[in-house]
C-alpha positions in Angstrom: 0.0 0.0 0.0 1.2 3.5 -0.9 0.9 6.1 1.9 -2.3 8.1 1.2 -2.9 5.9 -1.8 -5.3 3.1 -2.7 -5.1 -0.5 -1.5 -4.4 -2.8 -4.4 -6.2 -6.2 -4.2 -6.1 -9.1 -6.7 -9.4 -9.4 -8.4 -12.1 -10.2 -9.2 -13.6 -9.1 -5.8 -16.9 -8.3 -4.2 -16.7 -5.4 -1.7 -19.5 -4.9 0.9 -19.9 -1.2 2.0 -21.0 0.0 5.4 -24.7 0.2 4.2 -24.6 -3.4 3.0 -24.3 -2.6 -0.7 -22.2 -5.1 -2.6 -19.8 -3.7 -5.3 -18.3 -6.2 -7.8 -15.2 -5.7 -9.9 -14.0 -8.1 -12.5 -10.6 -6.5 -12.9 -7.4 -8.4 -12.3 -6.2 -5.7 -9.8 -8.7 -3.6 -7.9 -7.8 -0.2 -6.3 -9.7 0.2 -3.1 -10.0 3.8 -1.9 -8.5 4.4 1.5 -9.1 8.2 1.7 -12.9 7.8 1.3 -12.9 10.8 -1.1 -13.5 8.8 -4.3 -16.6 9.5 -6.3 -16.9 5.8 -6.9 -16.1 4.7 -3.3 -15.2 2.0 -2.3 -13.3 1.9 -5.6 -10.6 4.4 -6.2 -11.1 6.7 -9.1 -8.2 9.1 -8.4 -10.7 12.0 -7.8 -8.7 12.7 -4.6 -6.0 14.2 -6.7 -8.3 17.1 -7.7 -9.1 17.9 -4.1 -7.0 19.5 -1.4 -7.0 17.8 1.9 -7.9 20.2 4.7 -6.1 19.8 8.0 -8.1 18.5 10.9 
């Protein structure tokens, strides 16, 4: 895992979100978002690159 980057998982995978929704990906490698700012969460779409993280 790259610091502040996605978690790469060998696919295909089924991911279950907090609300119980199942997201399926047939890709050989799946990028799972760890920053929770992806527009396609739980999958990483690199949209975090366009946003500036505000300090806590």
